N, C-alpha and C positions, 0 to 999 in steps of 0.2 A: 290703703294699699295692703295687699296680702304679702306676707314675708314668710319664707320657709325657715324655721328655726332649728328643726331637727330632721335628720334623714337617717334611717336605719335600713340598709340593704344587706344586712348580714344573712349568711346562709342561702344565697341565691345562685350559687355556682357561676357568678360573674367571672369573665375571663378578660385577658388583655391588660392594657395599661390604663392608669387613671388619666383622663384627658386634662390638659392644662387649663381648660375652661373652668375647672373646679375652683380656680382662684377668683372667679367672678361671683361666687356664692358667699359673699362676705357677711351675710346675715346669720349664717350657721352658728348655732351654739353647740350642737351635738351632731357628730357624724360618725357612723359606724359602717364600715365595709368589711367587717370581720367574717371569717369562715367562708371565703370565696376562693377563687383561683386567679386572683389578680397578680400581675407580675411587673417586672421592670423596676425602675427606681421610683421612690417617693418624689413626686414633683416639687420643685422649688416653690411653685406657686402656693403651696400649703402655707407658706409664710404670710400670704395676703389675707388669710382667714382670721383677722385680728380679733373677732368676737368669740372664736372657738373656745369652749370650756372643756369639751370632752371629745377625744379622738380615739377610735379603736380601729386599727388596721391589722389586728392579730390574725394568725392562721391564714396567711396568703403565701405568695412566693416572691415578695419584694426582695430586691437585692440592692447592692451598693451601700452608700452611706446615708445617714439621716441628714437631710439638708440643714445647713446652718441657718437658713432663712426662718426655720421654725423657732429659733431663739426669740423672734419677735412676737410670738404668741403669748403675750403676757397674761391673758385670761385663762390659759390652759391649766386645768387642775387635774385632769385624768387623761392619761396617755397609755395605750396598750399597743406595743409593736412586737409583742412576743410571737414566736413560732413563724419567723420569716427567715430570709437568707441574708440579713443585713450584716455589714462588717464595717471596719474602720473606727475612727474616733467618734466619741459622742460629742454633740454640741455641749458647751459648758455654760452658756449664758441663758438669760430669761428663765423660763419655767424649768429648764433642765437642771438648774441649781438645786432644786428640791426633790427631784425624782429619785426613786430607789432603783437598785439593780433589777428588781423583779419586773420593771417595765420593759426590760430588754432581754430577759431570759429566753432560752430556746432559740437564740440566734447563733448558737455556738457552732462556729466553724474554725478551722485551723487559722484562717486569715484574720479573725476578729482580734483587734488590738486592745480590747477593753478590759478583759479579765486578767488577774483578779481585781475585784472592786477596790482593794486597798491602794491600788495605783491611781485611783480617781477619788480624791477626797470629796468631790461634790456628790458622789453616790452614797446613799444611806443604805445600810444592810437591813 
């Protein structure tokens, strides 16, 4: 059986929302959709990608909060959500316990409740 382990669609000027069917791609180890024009919220179904080790959604126009379902991505070692329009509280469980503030930089909006990092002991500077 052929299984897709990595998908890199970076820099392709993709637009629109990420479809919820992405949750069916549970064999993914690496997924990069960086440097596109994707928008909307990061789908809750990302939490179903249990094998995911690396996720790069940087340099898009994602808005809203980071889904707490992503706390279940226990294999996730690399996450880049920078340069989006994200706001709200960061998830605090699972892989988010070890991520540094650099994973979330350039999401700076007046509505972001995260900074300064000293308010969140789970972020490492």
